C-alpha positions as CSV (number, residue, x, y, z in Angstrom):
1,X,-17.3,-28.8,29.9
2,X,-16.5,-25.3,28.6
3,X,-14.5,-25.4,25.2
4,X,-12.4,-22.0,24.2
5,X,-12.8,-21.1,20.6
6,X,-9.4,-22.3,20.3
7,X,-10.4,-26.0,21.5
8,X,-13.5,-25.6,19.1
9,X,-11.5,-24.6,16.1
10,X,-8.4,-27.1,16.9
11,X,-11.1,-30.1,16.7
12,X,-11.9,-29.1,13.1
13,X,-8.7,-27.6,11.1
14,X,-5.7,-29.6,10.6
15,X,-3.8,-26.4,10.5
16,X,-2.0,-25.1,14.0
17,X,-4.5,-23.2,16.4
18,X,-2.9,-20.9,18.7
19,X,-4.0,-18.8,21.7
20,X,-0.8,-18.5,23.9
21,X,-0.3,-15.1,25.4
22,X,2.9,-14.7,23.6
23,X,0.9,-15.4,20.4
24,X,-2.0,-12.9,21.0
25,X,0.6,-10.2,22.1
26,X,2.3,-10.5,18.6
27,X,-1.1,-10.7,16.5
28,X,-2.3,-7.7,18.2
29,X,0.1,-4.9,16.5
30,X,1.1,-4.6,13.1
31,X,2.9,-1.1,11.6
32,X,-0.1,0.9,12.8
33,X,-0.5,2.9,15.8
34,X,-3.3,0.4,17.0
35,X,-3.6,-2.3,19.0
36,X,-6.3,-5.2,19.5
37,X,-5.7,-8.5,20.8
38,X,-7.5,-11.8,19.0
39,X,-9.0,-14.3,20.4
40,X,-7.2,-16.9,18.6
41,X,-4.5,-17.4,15.8
42,X,-5.3,-20.3,12.9
43,X,-2.4,-21.1,10.5
44,X,-4.6,-23.1,7.9
45,X,-2.7,-26.0,6.6
46,X,-4.4,-25.8,3.0
47,X,-7.6,-24.5,1.3
48,X,-9.7,-26.9,2.8
49,X,-8.9,-25.4,6.3
50,X,-9.9,-22.0,5.1
51,X,-13.2,-23.4,4.0
52,X,-14.0,-25.1,7.1
53,X,-13.3,-22.4,8.8
54,X,-15.2,-19.8,6.8
55,X,-18.2,-22.6,7.2
56,X,-17.8,-22.7,10.9
57,X,-18.0,-18.7,11.4
58,X,-21.1,-18.5,9.4
59,X,-22.8,-21.3,11.2
60,X,-21.6,-19.7,14.5
61,X,-23.0,-15.9,13.3
62,X,-26.4,-17.5,12.4
63,X,-26.5,-18.2,16.2
64,X,-25.8,-14.9,17.4
65,X,-21.9,-15.5,18.0
66,X,-19.8,-12.2,16.9
67,X,-17.1,-13.7,15.3
68,X,-15.0,-13.5,12.0
69,X,-12.1,-14.2,10.4
70,X,-9.3,-11.5,9.5
71,X,-6.6,-12.9,7.1
72,X,-3.0,-11.6,8.1
73,X,0.4,-12.5,6.5
74,X,3.5,-10.0,7.0
75,X,2.0,-7.8,9.8
76,X,3.7,-4.8,7.8
77,X,0.1,-2.8,7.4
78,X,0.4,0.5,8.8
79,X,-3.6,1.3,8.9
80,X,-4.5,-1.4,11.5
81,X,-5.8,-3.6,8.5
82,X,-5.0,-7.3,10.2
83,X,-5.7,-6.7,13.6
84,X,-9.0,-8.1,15.0
85,X,-10.6,-9.2,18.4
86,X,-11.9,-12.5,16.7
87,X,-9.9,-14.9,14.6
88,X,-6.7,-14.2,13.0
89,X,-6.0,-16.2,9.7
90,X,-2.3,-16.6,9.2
91,X,-1.4,-17.1,5.6
92,X,2.1,-16.8,6.3
93,X,2.9,-20.4,7.7
94,X,1.2,-22.7,5.0
95,X,0.4,-20.6,1.9
96,X,3.9,-19.4,0.9
97,X,4.7,-21.4,-2.1
98,X,5.6,-19.9,-5.8
99,X,3.6,-22.5,-7.7
100,X,4.6,-21.8,-11.4
101,X,6.5,-18.7,-13.0
102,X,6.4,-18.6,-16.8
103,X,7.7,-16.1,-19.9
104,X,5.1,-15.4,-21.8
105,X,5.7,-13.9,-25.5
106,X,1.7,-13.0,-25.8
107,X,2.0,-10.2,-23.1
108,X,1.7,-7.1,-24.8
109,X,4.9,-5.3,-25.3
110,X,4.8,-1.3,-24.6
111,X,6.5,1.2,-22.8
112,X,4.9,0.4,-19.5
113,X,4.2,-3.6,-20.0
114,X,7.2,-4.3,-21.7
115,X,7.9,-8.5,-22.6
116,X,7.1,-10.3,-20.1
117,X,5.5,-13.4,-18.5
118,X,3.1,-14.7,-15.4
119,X,3.4,-16.3,-12.2
120,X,1.2,-17.8,-9.9
121,X,1.8,-17.7,-6.2
122,X,0.3,-18.2,-2.8
123,X,-0.3,-14.7,-0.5
124,X,1.9,-15.7,2.0
125,X,5.3,-15.5,0.1
126,X,7.2,-12.6,0.8
127,X,7.9,-10.2,-1.7
128,X,11.6,-10.4,-1.3
129,X,11.6,-14.1,-2.3
130,X,9.2,-13.8,-5.0
131,X,11.4,-11.3,-6.8
132,X,14.5,-13.6,-6.5
133,X,12.8,-16.0,-8.2
134,X,10.9,-13.8,-10.9
135,X,14.3,-12.1,-11.6
136,X,16.0,-15.5,-12.3
137,X,13.9,-15.6,-15.3
138,X,14.7,-11.4,-15.8
139,X,10.6,-10.7,-14.8
140,X,9.3,-8.7,-12.2
141,X,6.7,-7.2,-10.2
142,X,7.3,-3.5,-10.6
143,X,4.5,-2.8,-8.0
144,X,6.8,-3.5,-5.1
145,X,7.1,-0.8,-1.8
146,X,9.6,0.5,0.4
147,X,9.0,-2.4,2.6
148,X,9.8,-4.9,-0.1
149,X,12.1,-6.9,2.4
150,X,9.3,-7.7,4.5
151,X,5.8,-7.6,3.4
152,X,4.3,-10.2,1.3
153,X,2.8,-10.4,-2.2
154,X,-0.9,-10.9,-0.3
155,X,-0.5,-8.2,1.6
156,X,0.4,-6.2,-1.7
157,X,-2.9,-7.5,-3.3
158,X,-5.1,-6.7,-0.2
159,X,-4.1,-3.4,-0.3
160,X,-3.4,-2.3,-3.8
161,X,0.0,-1.6,-2.9
162,X,2.6,0.7,-5.0
163,X,6.1,1.7,-4.8
164,X,8.8,3.9,-6.6
165,X,8.0,2.7,-9.9
166,X,4.4,3.4,-9.9
167,X,4.9,6.8,-12.1
168,X,5.9,4.4,-15.1
169,X,4.0,1.0,-14.1
170,X,1.1,1.5,-12.0
171,X,0.1,-0.2,-8.9
172,X,-0.5,-4.0,-7.9
173,X,-4.3,-4.0,-9.4
174,X,-2.5,-3.6,-13.2
175,X,-0.9,-7.0,-12.5
176,X,-3.3,-9.2,-11.1
177,X,-5.3,-11.3,-13.4
178,X,-6.7,-14.2,-11.6
179,X,-7.5,-14.6,-7.8
180,X,-8.4,-17.5,-6.1
181,X,-10.6,-17.2,-3.1
182,X,-12.6,-18.8,-0.4
183,X,-16.1,-16.8,-0.4
184,X,-18.7,-16.6,2.0
185,X,-20.5,-19.9,0.5
186,X,-17.1,-21.6,2.0
187,X,-16.2,-22.7,-1.6
188,X,-13.3,-22.0,-3.7
189,X,-13.9,-19.3,-7.0
190,X,-11.7,-18.0,-9.1
191,X,-11.9,-14.4,-9.9
192,X,-11.1,-12.8,-12.9
193,X,-12.0,-10.0,-15.8
194,X,-15.1,-11.5,-17.8
195,X,-16.8,-10.3,-20.9
196,X,-19.2,-10.8,-23.5
197,X,-20.6,-14.0,-23.4
198,X,-18.5,-15.5,-21.0
199,X,-19.9,-13.0,-18.8
200,X,-23.7,-13.7,-19.7
201,X,-22.9,-17.4,-19.1
202,X,-21.8,-16.5,-15.8
203,X,-24.5,-14.5,-15.1
204,X,-27.1,-17.6,-15.6
205,X,-25.5,-19.7,-13.0
206,X,-27.9,-21.0,-10.5
207,X,-25.1,-20.9,-7.8
208,X,-23.7,-18.3,-5.1
209,X,-21.0,-17.1,-7.6
210,X,-23.6,-16.2,-10.5
211,X,-25.8,-14.3,-8.0
212,X,-22.5,-12.4,-7.0
213,X,-22.2,-11.4,-10.8
214,X,-25.7,-10.6,-11.2
215,X,-26.0,-8.6,-8.1
216,X,-22.9,-6.6,-8.8
217,X,-23.0,-6.4,-11.7
218,X,-26.7,-4.4,-11.9
219,X,-25.0,-2.0,-8.9
220,X,-22.3,-1.1,-11.2
221,X,-24.4,-1.0,-14.5
222,X,-27.4,0.9,-12.5
223,X,-25.2,3.6,-10.9
224,X,-22.3,4.2,-13.6
225,X,-22.9,8.2,-13.8
226,X,-22.4,7.8,-9.8
227,X,-19.8,5.9,-9.7
228,X,-17.4,7.5,-12.5
229,X,-18.5,11.0,-10.9
230,X,-17.1,10.1,-7.4
231,X,-14.1,8.4,-9.1
232,X,-10.7,9.6,-7.3
233,X,-9.0,12.6,-9.3
234,X,-5.6,11.3,-8.5
235,X,-3.6,8.5,-10.5
236,X,-3.4,6.5,-7.0
237,X,-5.7,5.6,-4.7
238,X,-6.4,2.6,-2.4
239,X,-9.6,3.9,-0.3
240,X,-12.7,2.4,-1.0
241,X,-13.7,-0.3,-3.4
242,X,-12.5,0.3,-7.2
243,X,-16.1,0.0,-8.5
244,X,-15.0,2.5,-11.2
245,X,-12.2,0.2,-12.3
246,X,-14.3,-3.0,-12.7
247,X,-16.2,-2.5,-16.2
248,X,-19.9,-1.6,-16.9
249,X,-21.4,-4.2,-15.3
250,X,-23.0,-5.6,-18.2
251,X,-20.6,-6.2,-20.9
252,X,-17.7,-6.5,-18.5
253,X,-17.1,-7.2,-15.1
254,X,-13.4,-7.8,-13.5
255,X,-14.5,-8.9,-9.5
256,X,-10.5,-9.8,-8.9
257,X,-10.0,-5.8,-9.3
258,X,-13.0,-5.2,-6.7
259,X,-11.0,-7.6,-4.2
260,X,-7.5,-6.1,-4.7
261,X,-7.2,-3.4,-2.3
262,X,-10.2,-4.9,-0.3
263,X,-7.9,-5.7,2.6
264,X,-9.7,-9.1,3.3
265,X,-13.2,-7.7,3.8
266,X,-14.9,-10.0,1.5
267,X,-13.0,-13.3,1.0
268,X,-9.7,-15.3,1.7
269,X,-7.2,-14.8,-1.2
270,X,-5.2,-18.1,-1.3
271,X,-3.5,-17.8,-4.9
272,X,-2.8,-15.2,-7.0
273,X,-2.2,-15.0,-11.0
274,X,0.2,-11.9,-11.6
275,X,1.3,-10.6,-14.8
276,X,5.2,-9.6,-14.8
277,X,7.2,-7.1,-16.8
278,X,10.4,-7.5,-18.0
279,X,12.7,-5.0,-15.8
280,X,14.7,-2.3,-17.5
281,X,18.4,-3.2,-16.3
282,X,20.3,0.3,-16.1
283,X,19.7,3.4,-14.3
284,X,20.7,7.0,-13.8
285,X,19.3,9.5,-11.4
286,X,19.6,13.3,-11.0
287,X,19.2,14.9,-7.7
288,X,17.8,17.8,-6.7
289,X,18.2,20.1,-3.5
290,X,14.9,22.3,-3.1
291,X,15.4,25.1,-0.6
292,X,12.1,26.6,-1.0
293,X,9.0,24.6,-1.4
294,X,7.7,27.4,-4.1
295,X,10.1,26.2,-6.7
296,X,7.9,23.3,-6.7
297,X,5.5,25.1,-9.3
298,X,8.1,25.4,-12.0
299,X,10.0,22.1,-11.4
300,X,7.1,19.5,-11.0
301,X,5.7,19.8,-14.8
302,X,8.9,20.3,-16.2
303,X,10.1,16.9,-14.6
304,X,7.5,14.9,-15.3
305,X,7.5,16.4,-19.0
306,X,11.0,14.2,-19.4
307,X,9.0,11.0,-18.3
308,X,10.9,9.6,-15.8
309,X,10.7,6.0,-14.6
310,X,10.6,7.3,-10.6
311,X,10.2,10.7,-9.2
312,X,10.6,10.6,-5.2
313,X,11.4,12.6,-2.5
314,X,12.3,13.2,1.0
315,X,12.5,15.8,3.3
316,X,14.8,17.6,5.8
317,X,14.1,15.8,8.7
318,X,14.8,13.0,6.9
319,X,18.3,14.3,5.5
320,X,19.0,15.3,9.5
321,X,18.0,11.6,10.4
322,X,20.4,10.2,7.7
323,X,23.0,12.4,9.0
324,X,22.4,11.2,12.7
325,X,22.6,7.7,11.8
326,X,25.4,7.6,9.2
327,X,26.6,4.3,10.4
328,X,23.6,2.4,10.3
329,X,23.3,3.5,6.5
330,X,26.8,2.5,5.7
331,X,25.8,-1.0,6.8
332,X,22.6,-1.1,4.6
333,X,24.5,-0.4,2.0
334,X,27.1,-2.8,3.0
335,X,30.2,-0.3,2.9
336,X,32.2,1.4,5.3
337,X,32.0,4.8,7.1
338,X,34.7,6.1,5.1
339,X,33.8,4.9,1.5
340,X,30.2,6.1,2.8
341,X,31.9,9.3,3.3
342,X,33.4,9.9,0.3
343,X,30.4,8.8,-1.6
344,X,28.5,12.0,-0.4
345,X,31.3,14.5,-0.3
346,X,29.7,16.4,-3.2
347,X,26.4,16.8,-1.2
348,X,28.5,17.8,2.5
349,X,29.9,20.6,0.4
350,X,26.7,21.8,-0.6
351,X,25.5,21.5,3.1
352,X,28.1,23.4,4.0
353,X,28.3,26.4,1.8
354,X,24.1,26.1,1.5
355,X,22.8,24.3,4.2
356,X,20.2,21.5,4.7
357,X,17.8,21.4,1.6
358,X,13.8,21.7,2.5
359,X,13.4,18.9,0.3
360,X,15.7,16.4,-1.9
361,X,14.2,15.0,-5.4
362,X,15.2,12.0,-6.8
363,X,14.6,11.4,-10.4
364,X,15.5,8.0,-12.1
365,X,15.4,7.0,-15.7
366,X,15.9,3.5,-16.7
367,X,17.0,1.9,-19.5
368,X,18.2,-1.2,-21.4
369,X,21.2,0.5,-22.1
370,X,23.2,2.7,-19.8
371,X,24.2,5.7,-22.1
372,X,20.7,6.1,-22.8
373,X,19.4,6.2,-19.2
374,X,22.3,8.6,-18.5
375,X,21.9,10.9,-21.3
376,X,17.9,11.3,-20.1
377,X,19.3,12.3,-16.4
378,X,21.8,14.6,-17.7
379,X,19.3,16.3,-20.2
380,X,16.8,17.0,-17.3
381,X,19.6,18.6,-15.1
382,X,20.4,20.8,-18.1
383,X,16.8,21.5,-18.6
384,X,16.6,22.2,-14.6
385,X,19.5,24.9,-14.7
386,X,17.9,26.8,-17.4
387,X,15.5,28.1,-15.0
388,X,18.4,29.8,-13.0
389,X,16.6,28.5,-9.3
390,X,19.1,28.4,-6.5
391,X,19.0,24.9,-6.7
392,X,21.6,22.1,-6.0
393,X,21.9,19.3,-8.8
394,X,23.8,15.7,-8.7
395,X,24.3,13.1,-11.2
396,X,24.2,9.6,-10.0
397,X,25.6,7.9,-13.4
398,X,24.6,4.4,-12.8
399,X,22.5,2.3,-10.2
400,X,25.5,1.9,-7.7
401,X,25.9,5.3,-7.6
402,X,22.0,6.0,-6.8
403,X,21.9,3.5,-4.4
404,X,22.8,6.2,-1.4
405,X,20.0,8.1,-2.2
406,X,17.6,5.2,-2.1
407,X,19.0,3.8,1.0
408,X,17.8,7.2,2.7
409,X,14.6,7.0,0.8
410,X,13.8,3.5,2.1
411,X,15.4,3.3,5.6
412,X,14.3,6.3,7.1
413,X,10.9,5.0,8.6
414,X,12.5,2.1,10.3
415,X,15.4,4.4,11.7
416,X,12.4,6.4,13.0
417,X,10.8,3.4,14.8
418,X,14.4,1.7,16.1
419,X,16.3,4.9,17.1
420,X,14.2,7.5,18.5
421,X,13.9,6.8,22.2
422,X,10.6,7.8,24.0
423,X,8.7,8.1,21.2
424,X,6.8,6.1,18.8
425,X,6.4,6.1,15.1
426,X,2.4,7.3,14.5
427,X,1.8,6.8,11.1
428,X,-2.0,8.3,10.6
429,X,-1.5,11.2,8.0
430,X,1.0,9.1,6.2
431,X,-0.4,8.2,2.6
432,X,-3.1,11.0,1.3
433,X,-2.5,12.0,-2.4
434,X,-3.1,15.3,-4.1
435,X,-2.7,16.2,-7.9
436,X,1.5,17.0,-8.4
437,X,0.4,20.3,-10.0
438,X,-1.1,21.3,-6.6
439,X,2.1,20.6,-4.3
440,X,3.1,24.1,-4.6
441,X,-0.1,25.5,-3.2
442,X,-0.7,22.6,-1.0
443,X,2.4,22.2,1.1
444,X,2.6,25.1,2.5
445,X,-0.7,24.7,4.2
446,X,0.3,21.3,5.1
447,X,3.3,22.4,7.0
448,X,1.0,25.2,8.5
449,X,-1.3,22.6,10.2
450,X,1.9,20.7,11.1
451,X,3.4,23.3,12.9
452,X,0.3,23.7,15.1
453,X,1.6,20.4,17.1
454,X,4.5,19.7,18.9
455,X,5.8,16.8,16.9
456,X,8.9,15.7,15.1
457,X,7.9,13.8,11.9
458,X,9.4,13.4,8.2
459,X,8.0,13.5,4.9
460,X,9.0,11.2,2.0
461,X,6.7,10.8,-0.7
462,X,6.2,10.0,-4.4
463,X,6.0,13.3,-6.0
464,X,5.2,12.1,-9.4
465,X,2.0,10.9,-7.9
466,X,1.4,13.4,-5.5
467,X,1.6,10.9,-2.7
468,X,2.9,11.8,0.3
469,X,4.0,9.7,3.6
470,X,4.0,11.9,6.9
471,X,5.7,10.0,9.8
472,X,5.1,11.6,13.2
473,X,6.8,10.8,16.3
474,X,4.6,10.7,19.3
475,X,5.1,9.9,23.3
476,X,2.5,7.5,23.8
477,X,2.1,8.6,27.5
478,X,1.7,12.4,26.5
479,X,-2.5,12.5,27.7
480,X,-3.3,14.4,24.7
481,X,-1.9,11.8,22.2
482,X,-6.0,10.4,21.0
483,X,-6.9,14.1,20.7
484,X,-4.0,15.1,18.2
485,X,-4.4,12.0,16.0
486,X,-8.2,13.1,15.9
487,X,-7.6,16.6,15.3
488,X,-4.8,16.3,13.1
489,X,-6.6,13.6,10.9
490,X,-9.3,15.8,10.6
491,X,-7.4,18.9,9.4
492,X,-5.3,17.3,7.1
493,X,-7.8,15.0,5.5
494,X,-10.3,18.1,5.0
495,X,-7.1,20.0,3.1
496,X,-6.6,16.7,1.1
497,X,-10.2,16.5,-0.1
498,X,-10.5,20.3,-0.6
499,X,-7.6,19.8,-3.3
500,X,-9.6,17.0,-4.6
501,X,-7.1,14.4,-3.2
502,X,-7.6,10.8,-1.9
503,X,-7.3,9.8,2.0
504,X,-5.2,7.1,1.0
505,X,-2.5,6.2,-2.0
506,X,-1.3,2.7,-1.1
507,X,-1.9,1.9,2.4
508,X,-5.5,1.6,2.6
509,X,-8.3,2.4,5.0
510,X,-8.0,-0.2,7.8
511,X,-8.7,1.0,11.3
512,X,-6.9,4.7,10.7
513,X,-8.9,5.8,7.9
514,X,-12.4,3.9,7.4
515,X,-13.8,6.8,9.7
516,X,-12.9,9.3,6.6
517,X,-13.9,7.2,3.7
518,X,-17.7,8.5,3.5
519,X,-16.1,12.0,3.9
520,X,-14.0,11.0,0.8
521,X,-16.6,9.6,-1.5
522,X,-20.0,10.9,-0.1
523,X,-23.0,9.5,1.2
524,X,-24.3,7.7,-2.2
525,X,-21.3,6.3,-3.0
526,X,-20.9,4.9,0.4
527,X,-24.1,3.2,0.3
528,X,-22.9,1.4,-2.9
529,X,-20.0,0.4,-1.1
530,X,-22.3,-1.2,1.7
531,X,-24.1,-3.0,-1.3
532,X,-21.5,-4.3,-2.6
533,X,-20.0,-5.7,0.3
534,X,-23.3,-7.3,1.5
535,X,-23.5,-9.1,-1.7
536,X,-20.3,-10.9,-1.3
537,X,-20.4,-11.1,2.7
538,X,-23.9,-11.1,3.7
539,X,-23.1,-11.7,7.5
540,X,-20.0,-9.5,7.7
541,X,-17.8,-12.3,8.6
542,X,-14.8,-11.0,6.7
543,X,-12.5,-8.5,8.4
544,X,-15.6,-6.1,9.7
545,X,-15.0,-2.5,10.6
546,X,-12.7,-2.0,7.5
547,X,-13.3,0.0,4.6
548,X,-17.1,0.4,5.8
549,X,-17.4,1.8,9.3
550,X,-19.5,-0.3,11.6
551,X,-22.1,1.6,13.8
552,X,-20.5,-0.4,17.1
553,X,-16.8,0.1,16.4
554,X,-14.9,3.1,17.4
555,X,-11.5,2.6,15.3
556,X,-10.0,5.3,17.6
557,X,-10.4,3.1,20.6
558,X,-7.6,0.8,19.5
559,X,-5.2,3.4,19.6
560,X,-1.9,2.3,21.0
561,X,-1.8,5.3,23.5
562,X,-2.8,6.4,26.8
563,X,-5.7,8.7,27.0
């Protein structure tokens, strides 16, 4: 009698196995422009279920069967990372425990780390819930994203996410101390930084894990010059595998760092140990309206010299979108239209007299003392005004006053997705990074490329890092949709790489950028990525076709557009 893959898996795992049409349809999409229907969705009940899945797929691959495992949590990925035609491993259903949170006086104090603690958590925990729990102990994971209310900590680790606090605190990789993972041998492993005698002991082990440390260590140590040469020249990167950030392979090696940002391509995370920081409680914000992007040449270095905690932006299209859907912003801010209208009165007067700004800059300063935060914001505004540029400047004295600007910054993508009829958001050039100093030269050339196409789009970004998110709106029925995606990607990424940038700052490669990874890193570095991946996942059972392009896969074939 014929048995479906769902029947086979139901017989060997304790968690739910679901191949209903409704479930397969729901799991065929994330927040990207791609669609790919899985064969089955498994919600493992415990780590033993994941081990069983790995062993099942390994044995089936030996028989020549084309099966694989793709971990998924909240499905907010914008690159197509959790999409597959094979088995989805849903970590949201049962791997959703916050196991422990501790204050730790031994964690180094400092400008970026602060007095903190640590937590152990499963990957299916929503960040919003984790944040509530850590805040009760006056702690925080500061690498949260604009989608903080809907994403999970597992997705943050898999993509090496970063957000508005990246300028001061860095990305998620900085805070991952240990990972518990099920690797290709079907066993549970704890990965962390090892050095000295402990690393040598691990390399002497006669085990799968010992083989990994020996082989990855050899690849890293023998290719240090190439690796350091090809290391991205920007502060923010989620593309490729972070071989440059793992140690020298002889005296130090951190396999947890390899896995952060790997998009589940070499194993399945079951627990994460995060280092946490103590958040600064008070904030003030300087807001700058920019009419001419050429002014950024003088503005950016001046602003960065004041060492802000966050340096963000959004464009005129985002501003217009916010004005158009003003009632929705009132709901988001839990206020009424009249109250929100009064809050924006200074900006409205500026619009009436000078028009919509080309770019709005948000520069936030945080401190444990409100007067100190306010002083920093005032000092910056005074310094900017000395330039005598035709700029509008506003001061948000505290976090409450700054909230209206953050709401616009955070909610623009959701408004695009929900409100614009007949078109859909098309995130495919939405995460590039260039050195901030190059923005005055880069942005006009970027705008010239975008003007070649009949597209509505918004631009928002982390100016302090040079990381921008461009979200076009596209009619999926237009016959040239795929051609536009491919042509525009080619032109934009070529421009980005000409400025020594990165094709992905925080959203990762997935389907959308994997075809360009070799373009960014070169053939020799790509060969190292493949070697490392083959050591960890010799049969290519974990999320194949992401990060390293498979010869038989055309990622753009999965675009959710009609050719």
